C-alpha positions as CSV (number, residue, x, y, z in Angstrom):
1,M,-1.0,-3.5,5.1
2,L,3.0,-3.7,4.6
3,L,3.7,-5.8,7.7
4,F,1.2,-8.4,7.3
5,G,0.7,-8.2,3.4
6,Q,-3.0,-7.5,3.8
7,D,-4.9,-5.7,1.0
8,I,-5.9,-2.0,1.7
9,K,-9.5,-2.6,2.5
10,T,-8.9,-5.3,4.8
11,A,-6.0,-3.3,6.7
12,G,-8.4,0.0,6.6
13,S,-11.2,-1.9,8.2
14,L,-8.9,-3.2,10.9
15,S,-7.2,-0.1,11.7
16,P,-9.9,1.3,14.0
17,L,-10.1,-2.1,15.9
18,V,-6.3,-2.1,16.6
19,S,-6.3,1.6,17.5
20,L,-9.3,1.3,19.9
21,P,-7.2,0.1,23.2
22,T,-5.0,3.3,22.7
23,I,-8.0,5.4,22.1
24,L,-9.6,3.9,25.5
25,V,-6.6,4.3,27.6
26,A,-5.8,8.0,26.3
27,F,-9.5,8.8,27.0
28,A,-9.4,7.5,30.4
29,R,-6.2,9.6,31.2
30,Y,-7.2,12.7,29.5
31,S,-10.6,12.6,31.5
32,R,-8.6,12.0,34.9
33,D,-6.3,14.8,34.7
34,G,-8.9,17.8,33.2
35,S,-7.2,17.8,29.6
36,F,-10.6,17.6,28.1
37,A,-11.1,21.3,29.5
38,A,-9.3,22.7,26.2
39,L,-12.2,20.9,24.0
40,G,-14.8,23.1,26.0
41,A,-12.5,26.1,25.3
42,N,-12.2,25.5,21.6
43,L,-15.7,24.3,21.0
44,R,-16.1,25.5,17.6
45,F,-12.8,23.8,16.6
46,T,-13.8,20.8,18.2
47,T,-17.4,20.5,16.5
48,V,-16.0,21.0,13.1
49,M,-13.5,18.5,13.9
50,A,-15.8,15.6,15.3
51,A,-18.2,16.5,12.3
52,G,-15.5,16.2,9.5
53,S,-14.3,12.9,11.3
54,I,-18.2,11.5,11.4
55,A,-18.4,12.6,7.6
56,G,-15.3,11.0,6.6
57,A,-16.0,7.9,8.3
58,V,-19.6,7.4,6.6
59,L,-18.4,8.5,3.4
60,G,-15.4,6.1,3.6
61,G,-17.8,3.2,4.5
62,L,-20.1,4.0,1.7
63,L,-17.0,4.2,-0.7
64,L,-15.5,0.9,0.5
65,G,-16.5,-1.4,-2.1
66,V,-16.5,1.3,-5.0
67,F,-12.8,1.6,-5.9
68,P,-10.3,-1.0,-6.5
69,D,-7.0,-1.2,-4.9
70,L,-5.1,0.2,-7.6
71,V,-7.2,3.4,-7.0
72,L,-6.8,3.5,-3.1
73,I,-3.3,2.6,-2.7
74,P,-1.9,5.7,-4.7
75,A,-4.6,7.9,-3.3
76,L,-3.5,6.8,0.3
77,A,0.1,7.4,-0.4
78,V,-0.6,11.1,-1.8
79,I,-2.6,11.9,1.4
80,L,0.4,10.3,3.6
81,L,3.0,12.3,1.9
82,A,0.9,15.6,2.1
83,S,0.5,15.1,5.7
84,A,4.2,14.2,6.3
85,Y,5.3,17.4,4.2
86,K,3.0,19.5,6.2
87,L,4.1,18.1,9.6
88,A,7.4,18.7,8.6
89,R,7.0,22.3,7.6
90,H,5.2,22.9,10.9
91,D,6.6,25.4,13.3
């Protein structure tokens, strides 16, 4: 959004497409070295995270045309700042 000057809706829609190659490579590497065994060991957490991700994607898709950029940009800024704060305080 900032680098190419696109509106937030276009940037948000293109984000999964841009991330797809990284996700595919990571999936291939993790599957080869057995790292997915941790998912089975934490099945409840994995299920909750997957369900939350799916619900968020569906809800976000449904609300895409509902909110104007003047609402979405500050909301995204708050989410990013909260995430950065939480990450900075993580031990």
